[in-house]
SERO-4910 file (N, C-alpha, C, O; in steps of 0.05 Angstrom, whole numbers):
BEGIN
 pado doro    nc1    nc2    nc3   cac1   cac2   cac3    cc1    cc2    cc3    oc1    oc2    oc3
  Unk    A    -66    406    216    -59    381    194    -31    383    187    -34    403    174
  Unk    A    -13    379    185     18    387    195     26    369    217     41    350    214
  Unk    A     15    375    235     32    358    257     12    326    261     19    311    280
  Unk    A    -12    317    244    -25    301    241     -7    292    223      5    272    232
  Unk    A      1    299    198     20    280    182     54    276    188     72    263    178
  Unk    A     52    296    209     83    291    218     83    266    240    100    249    244
  Unk    A     55    269    252     55    239    270     40    217    256     23    204    268
  Unk    A     47    214    234     25    182    220     54    175    212     54    163    191
  Unk    A     80    178    223     94    152    216    108    140    186     97    129    167
  Unk    A    131    144    188    141    128    157    139    101    156    157     86    151
  Unk    A    116     96    161    116     62    162     89     59    127     69     73    124
  Unk    A     97     43    112     76     35     96     80      3     94    101    -10     95
  Unk    A     58     -4     90     50    -38     79     40    -38     55     22    -26     42
  Unk    A     62    -63     48     58    -65     17     37    -91     10     51   -108     -2
  Unk    A     10   -100     12     -8   -128     10      3   -137    -12      4   -119    -28
  Unk    A     14   -158    -22     19   -171    -46     52   -163    -58     58   -143    -71
  Unk    A     63   -179    -51     95   -168    -58    100   -192    -82    115   -211    -78
  Unk    A     86   -189   -104     90   -210   -137    106   -180   -147    111   -160   -133
  Unk    A    112   -185   -179    135   -158   -184    121   -138   -188    134   -121   -200
  Unk    A     93   -129   -183     87    -96   -180     97    -86   -153    115    -70   -147
  Unk    A     76   -106   -132     79    -95   -109    112    -95    -93    117    -84    -72
  Unk    A    131   -111   -109    162   -104    -95    175    -84   -110    193    -70   -103
  Unk    A    162    -84   -135    171    -51   -148    157    -27   -134    167     -4   -135
  Unk    A    138    -30   -125    127     -3    -99    146      1    -81    160     20    -77
  Unk    A    143    -30    -65    169    -30    -41    190    -19    -51    191      4    -42
  Unk    A    207    -24    -65    231    -12    -77    233     14    -75    247     26    -59
  Unk    A    215     27    -97    216     56    -96    210     66    -75    225     84    -67
  Unk    A    191     59    -61    187     80    -30    215     78     -7    224     97      5
  Unk    A    228     47     -5    248     44      6    279     54     -2    295     57     15
  Unk    A    287     61    -33    300     72    -34    295    106    -35    315    120    -36
  Unk    A    279    114    -34    267    145    -20    286    153     -1    297    175     -1
  Unk    A    289    132     18    295    136     45    283    147     68    290    149     91
  Unk    A    250    155     50    225    166     68    211    142     83    195    145    102
  Unk    A    217    123     75    199    108     82    208     76     97    227     64     88
  Unk    A    192     65    122    198     42    125    185     28    113    161     33    118
  Unk    A    188      6     93    167     -9     77    167    -36     82    188    -49     78
  Unk    A    144    -49     91    139    -78    109    115    -89     80     99    -78     65
  Unk    A    126   -115     84     99   -132     63     96   -161     64    111   -180     66
  Unk    A     69   -155     63     55   -185     67     48   -200     43     43   -185     24
  Unk    A     47   -227     38     43   -242     20     38   -268     27     55   -283     36
  Unk    A      7   -276     21      6   -302     28     22   -324     33     19   -342     50
  Unk    A     41   -320     12     69   -342      6     84   -343     27     90   -363     40
  Unk    A     92   -319     33    111   -317     70     89   -331     85     91   -356     86
  Unk    A     73   -322     95     51   -326    106     53   -365    110     52   -377    132
  Unk    A     55   -377     84     43   -409     83     75   -418     91     78   -442     97
  Unk    A     96   -404     91    130   -415     97    135   -437     69    119   -443     50
  Unk    A    157   -444     74    170   -463     63    186   -446     42    185   -421     40
  Unk    A    201   -463     25    214   -461      3    209   -430     -8    223   -410     -4
  Unk    A    190   -432    -20    175   -407    -35    178   -386    -21    189   -367    -32
  Unk    A    171   -383      7    167   -372     21    189   -357     32    185   -333     37
  Unk    A    218   -371     39    243   -365     45    256   -349     17    272   -330     21
  Unk    A    249   -357    -11    250   -339    -36    246   -309    -36    261   -290    -43
  Unk    A    220   -311    -27    208   -292    -27    212   -262     -3    209   -238     -5
  Unk    A    218   -278     18    239   -260     39    261   -244     28    268   -220     31
  Unk    A    271   -262     17    304   -257      2    293   -238     -5    295   -216      6
  Unk    A    280   -241    -25    277   -221    -55    262   -202    -38    275   -181    -38
  Unk    A    244   -199    -25    242   -173     -5    262   -160      7    262   -136      3
  Unk    A    279   -168     18    296   -156     34    312   -143     17    318   -119     21
  Unk    A    322   -159     -5    340   -147    -30    333   -122    -30    351   -106    -25
  Unk    A    299   -108    -38    286    -93    -43    286    -71    -22    282    -47    -27
  Unk    A    292    -79      2    281    -63     22    258    -65     34    248    -46     44
  Unk    A    252    -81     34    225    -93     46    221   -111     68    222   -135     60
  Unk    A    217   -108     90    213   -121    113    188   -136    105    169   -125     93
  Unk    A    188   -164    112    164   -183    110    162   -176    135    178   -170    153
  Unk    A    127   -180    132    111   -195    161     95   -218    155     82   -219    135
  Unk    A     97   -241    176     83   -261    167     57   -266    169     48   -286    158
  Unk    A     40   -251    183      8   -247    185     -4   -213    192     11   -195    202
  Unk    A    -31   -208    186    -36   -183    199    -38   -175    220    -42   -151    224
  Unk    A    -35   -187    232    -30   -183    266     -9   -166    271     -7   -148    289
  Unk    A      4   -172    258     35   -151    254     37   -127    248     57   -113    250
  Unk    A     16   -121    240      9    -92    235      6    -72    253     10    -48    248
  Unk    A     -4    -83    278    -10    -66    308     29    -61    317     36    -42    332
  Unk    A     44    -75    308     64    -71    312     84    -59    303    104    -50    313
  Unk    A     70    -58    272     96    -41    254     90     -5    248    106     13    243
  Unk    A     65     -6    252     58     30    251     63     53    274     42     62    283
  Unk    A     85     63    283     85     75    301     69    104    297     69    121    315
  Unk    A     59    108    279     42    134    279     11    125    277      3    102    280
  Unk    A     -5    149    272    -30    159    273    -52    139    257    -73    129    262
  Unk    A    -36    140    235    -49    126    210    -31    102    193     -8    103    184
  Unk    A    -47     85    193    -36     57    177    -36     69    146    -57     80    139
  Unk    A    -14     68    125    -21     74    104    -16     43     90      3     29     96
  Unk    A    -29     39     78    -24      4     61    -32     15     34    -48     32     27
  Unk    A     -8     -5     19    -21     -9    -17    -29    -37    -12    -19    -53      3
  Unk    A    -48    -38    -28    -55    -66    -38    -39    -63    -66    -34    -43    -80
  Unk    A    -30   -103    -70    -25   -105    -96    -27   -130   -107    -10   -141   -121
  Unk    A    -56   -142    -99    -62   -164   -106    -78   -167   -121    -92   -149   -131
  Unk    A    -80   -198   -127   -100   -197   -165   -119   -177   -158   -121   -165   -137
  Unk    A   -132   -175   -179   -164   -166   -170   -185   -186   -152   -201   -180   -135
  Unk    A   -179   -208   -161   -200   -216   -157   -201   -237   -123   -218   -254   -117
  Unk    A   -181   -230   -112   -176   -228    -95   -177   -208    -72   -178   -217    -49
  Unk    A   -177   -176    -76   -178   -147    -59   -212   -162    -42   -202   -172    -22
  Unk    A   -229   -165    -41   -250   -172    -20   -243   -186      7   -250   -183     30
  Unk    A   -225   -207     -9   -216   -230      5   -199   -216     39   -203   -216     63
  Unk    A   -174   -205     13   -155   -191     29   -166   -169     43   -153   -169     64
  Unk    A   -184   -148     44   -201   -133     53   -210   -148     85   -204   -140    108
  Unk    A   -222   -163     79   -241   -178     96   -216   -189    127   -219   -189    152
  Unk    A   -193   -198    108   -169   -206    128   -153   -187    150   -142   -193    171
  Unk    A   -157   -159    134   -148   -132    133   -162   -128    163   -152   -130    186
  Unk    A   -190   -122    154   -201   -105    166   -207   -103    206   -217    -86    221
  Unk    A   -192   -137    209   -200   -139    238   -181   -117    252   -187   -104    272
  Unk    A   -158   -116    237   -125   -105    239   -130    -79    248   -123    -71    269
  Unk    A   -147    -62    227   -142    -31    218   -147    -17    242   -161    -27    259
  Unk    A   -137      8    245   -128     26    271   -148     46    246   -149     49    222
  Unk    A   -164     58    273   -181     85    256   -163    104    242   -143    111    255
  Unk    A   -167    113    218   -166    127    207   -144    120    178   -134    136    162
  Unk    A   -142     95    182   -121     76    161   -118     89    133   -135    106    138
  Unk    A   -114     93    118   -115     94     84   -100     70     72    -76     65     68
  Unk    A   -125     57     67   -121     39     45   -114     45     12   -135     53      0
  Unk    A    -95     43     -3    -92     51    -33    -93     26    -52    -74     10    -54
  Unk    A   -103     25    -57   -119     -2    -84   -100      7   -110   -108     27   -122
  Unk    A    -78     -4   -118    -68     -7   -128    -69    -23   -154    -54    -21   -174
  Unk    A   -100    -48   -150   -105    -75   -171   -118    -62   -193   -127    -78   -209
  Unk    A   -123    -33   -199   -125    -39   -222   -161    -50   -224   -167    -64   -243
  Unk    A   -179    -44   -206   -192    -58   -204   -216    -48   -218   -214    -24   -222
  Unk    A   -244    -61   -230   -259    -53   -243   -280    -27   -222   -292    -33   -202
  Unk    A   -279      4   -237   -294     22   -221   -313     16   -207   -313     29   -186
  Unk    A   -330      3   -210   -350     -7   -202   -349    -16   -171   -363    -10   -152
  Unk    A   -326    -34   -175   -318    -50   -147   -303    -30   -133   -299    -30   -109
  Unk    A   -295    -15   -148   -278      3   -131   -290     22   -117   -279     34    -99
  Unk    A   -316     28   -127   -333     49   -117   -357     40    -96   -371     56    -84
  Unk    A   -359     12    -94   -373     -8    -76   -351    -11    -49   -359     -9    -26
  Unk    A   -324    -17    -54   -310    -19    -30   -314      5    -15   -321      4      9
  Unk    A   -309     29    -29   -303     62    -19   -328     69     -3   -327     85     16
  Unk    A   -355     56    -13   -372     65      3   -375     40     29   -383     44     52
  Unk    A   -368     24     22   -367      3     48   -349     18     69   -353     16     93
  Unk    A   -336     29     61   -316     45     88   -319     76     86   -300     90     91
  Unk    A   -337     84     79   -343    111     82   -359    119    102   -383    116     99
  Unk    A   -351    128    122   -357    142    147   -349    118    168   -353    120    192
  Unk    A   -337     99    158   -321     83    178   -295     98    190   -284     88    209
  Unk    A   -287    121    180   -259    130    189   -232    114    178   -208    117    183
  Unk    A   -248     95    157   -220     86    144   -225     96    110   -245     94     97
  Unk    A   -198    109    101   -202    120     70   -192     90     48   -174     74     52
  Unk    A   -208     90     28   -204     79     24   -202     86    -11   -221     91    -25
  Unk    A   -173     84    -22   -167    100    -49   -170     77    -73   -163     54    -68
  Unk    A   -179     83    -94   -178     70   -117   -154     83   -133   -151    107   -136
  Unk    A   -139     64   -144   -114     78   -159   -107     64   -179   -100     40   -180
  Unk    A   -109     82   -196   -102     64   -235    -68     65   -236    -55     85   -230
  Unk    A    -60     43   -242    -34     40   -246    -34     34   -270    -51     19   -279
  Unk    A    -10     47   -288      2     40   -318     34     40   -318     41     63   -311
  Unk    A     55     25   -324     74     27   -324     94      0   -322    118     -3   -327
  Unk    A     70    -20   -311     78    -45   -309    105    -55   -294    120    -38   -285
  Unk    A    113    -79   -290    146    -82   -273    156    -47   -286    156    -27   -273
  Unk    A    162    -50   -305    179    -15   -315    179      7   -298    198     23   -294
  Unk    A    161      8   -289    154     28   -266    166     29   -250    170     52   -242
  Unk    A    179      4   -233    199      3   -217    227     25   -216    235     38   -197
  Unk    A    237     23   -248    256     36   -254    248     66   -262    253     88   -252
  Unk    A    236     60   -279    226     87   -283    200    110   -275    195    132   -284
  Unk    A    189     99   -259    165    113   -246    133    104   -266    128    100   -290
  Unk    A    118    103   -244     92     90   -248     79    115   -257     90    137   -254
  Unk    A     48    111   -274     29    129   -281     10    123   -261      5     99   -256
  Unk    A     -1    140   -248    -20    135   -223    -42    163   -232    -42    186   -238
  Unk    A    -62    134   -226    -91    157   -228   -102    157   -204   -102    134   -193
  Unk    A   -113    177   -190   -134    179   -161   -137    202   -168   -125    218   -182
  Unk    A   -169    202   -147   -177    222   -135   -184    220   -105   -191    197    -99
  Unk    A   -184    234    -90   -183    236    -57   -186    260    -48   -181    281    -60
  Unk    A   -198    257    -21   -199    283     -6   -184    305     -1   -164    297     11
  Unk    A   -183    333     -3   -153    336      1   -135    331     31   -111    334     32
  Unk    A   -152    324     54   -141    321     71   -120    282     75   -104    272     90
  Unk    A   -132    276     56   -127    241     53   -102    251     32    -85    232     32
  Unk    A    -95    266     18    -77    270     -2    -57    276      8    -35    268     -2
  Unk    A    -59    295     36    -30    298     43    -18    285     51      4    292     60
  Unk    A    -28    256     53    -25    232     71    -17    214     44     -6    192     45
  Unk    A    -24    227     22    -21    193      1     -8    219    -25     12    209    -36
  Unk    A    -12    241    -34      6    248    -49     37    240    -41     48    219    -47
  Unk    A     49    258    -26     83    241    -20     82    210    -22    106    206    -22
  Unk    A     71    188    -24     79    166    -27     74    160    -65     87    146    -80
  Unk    A     51    176    -69     47    169    -98     77    181   -115     92    171   -133
  Unk    A     78    205   -102    103    227   -112    130    206   -118    144    208   -138
  Unk    A    133    186    -96    154    166   -104    161    150   -113    183    142   -119
  Unk    A    127    138   -116    117    114   -143    123    125   -167    135    115   -185
  Unk    A    110    154   -166    111    168   -200    145    174   -208    153    174   -231
  Unk    A    160    179   -185    197    186   -192    186    224   -206    201    235   -221
  Unk    A    164    234   -199    157    261   -198    132    271   -191    112    257   -195
  Unk    A    128    296   -180    109    310   -173     79    298   -176     67    286   -194
  Unk    A     75    303   -162     40    298   -174     19    322   -177     14    342   -162
  Unk    A      9    313   -203    -12    335   -214    -32    337   -201    -42    315   -199
  Unk    A    -49    358   -186    -77    363   -184    -88    370   -206    -80    390   -218
  Unk    A   -107    357   -214   -136    361   -230   -157    377   -225   -177    377   -240
***
């Protein structure tokens, strides 16, 4: 397992660069342990708003990408690590856009605070398909960027080996197993 973790690469993609997604990316970037990339529909649409978002992302240590196809270039390791930070009502459409670009053994960390039945439906969709889908409850709001986020999730021991270090950086302290 340790060899697999080492081979997973330091890349993390944040999908959704609103205040929360920017905060997640900034905390991970500041740790020095991750190469953080970000995608947002605004960046893909181009124009003045896209330029502003690119500049804001760069200031937070996030390298913007303009489409999901770029995922194939940014992930050097065996596992794609993707954090969703989009409006809850956009999650299913975002997942449909991501699916053609997911590699076997990708990990999707859904930090959208989705309704638990929707999270269960999405996790069931990916179960057995070599993609891990993890619903994560997030508290702390935009202050979490500075103070750390309160994160609640449950996953398999195998996926925890990849997810827990990321969650530790977002929380700002050790992850407690229940």
